[in-house]
N, C-alpha and C positions, 0 to 999 in steps of 0.2 A: 383678284382672280376673277376671270370672266366665265360665265356659264353659257353654254349653247343649249338652247331649247329646241328640241326636235318635235315637230308636230306629228301626230299619228298619221299614218297613210290614209288617204281618203277611202272610204268604204265604197266598194263597187256594188252597183245595184244588181241584185240577183235576177236571173231570168224568171219569167212567170212559170209557175209549176206546169201549166198546160195551156194551150191555146186551141181554139176551134177554127177550122177553115170555114168559109162561107157555106160550102156544101154540107159539112157536118152540122153547123148551126141550123141550117134550114131543115135537115132531116130530123134532128133532135127536137126542134120546135114543133114539127108535125107530130112526132111521137108523144110529146108532152100534152098536145091538144087532143089527141085521139086515144089510141090504145093504152097509153100510160099516163093519162090525166091524173094529177094528184101524186105522181111518183117522180123520183129523181134518179138519174143514171148514176150508179156507183161503179168506179173503176178500181180494180185490184190487180195484183200480179200474183199468179200462183205458180207452184212447181209443177211442170207438165212438159211432155214432149221430149224429143231427142236433144234439144238444145238447152233445156232446163227451166225456162220461164215462159209463161203465156199470159196474155191479157185476159182478164175476167171482167165481164160487164153484166150488171144486173140492175133492174129497176127496183128501187126500194121506197118505202113510205117515209123513212127518216134516216138521217146520218147515224152511223155507228160512233161509239165513243172514240174520240181521237181523229176522226176523219177530217181531212182538209176540205175546205169549201172553195171551189173554183168557180169564178164568175167571168164569163166572156161572151161578148155579143148579146148581152141581155139574158143569157141563160145560166143556170146553175147546175153544177154536177159535183159529186163527192169523190174524193180519192182516199182510199184506204191508207192510213198512216204508214203501214209497212211497205207500200208501193211508191212512196214519195221519191226516195233516192233513185229508183229505176226510171221515174217519169219526168224528172226536172227538165224543162225545156222542150218537152214533146208537143207535137201537134196532132190532133185527131182530125181525120178527114173522112168523108163518105165517098166511096167510089162505086160506080156501076159499070159492069162490063156485060157482054152478051150472055155470059154464063153465071155471073154472081153479082151480088151487091152487098155492101156492108161497111161498117166503120173500120178504118185502118189507122195505124199509128206511125207517124214519122218521128222516130225517137233517136236523138243524137247520142244516147247512151248505149245503144245496141252495138255490139261488136260483131255479131253475126246472127244468121237465122238458119233453121233447119231447111232441108230441101223442099218440104211441103209448105213452108211458111207459117206453120201453126205455132212455132215456139222460137224463142230468141235467147241469146246470152249477152251478158254485159261484162 
């Protein structure tokens, strides 16, 4: 009697939790050197707005229990463990227009945004 041995399927590499664009990395580096020296950006997702979820960013002295540590382009940021599933594969950018400037997220998990752009749903 012959046996057939089946190899387990090759594991697919997971995408990075988050990446920074060059513009976001430059802005974050400047903030870490000046107004927020000694602090680290922490990203969370909160319940807010007409679409249900919103990005929450705060500068903190240390990671909270369970936070994921993201390192990209020589910079570190923390991600709230409850936000990980919403953010996998996201890219944080920094954009400037004539009327505003700030960090924005390019998130492949978003299924839609509210009209004002303040909240999203997955």
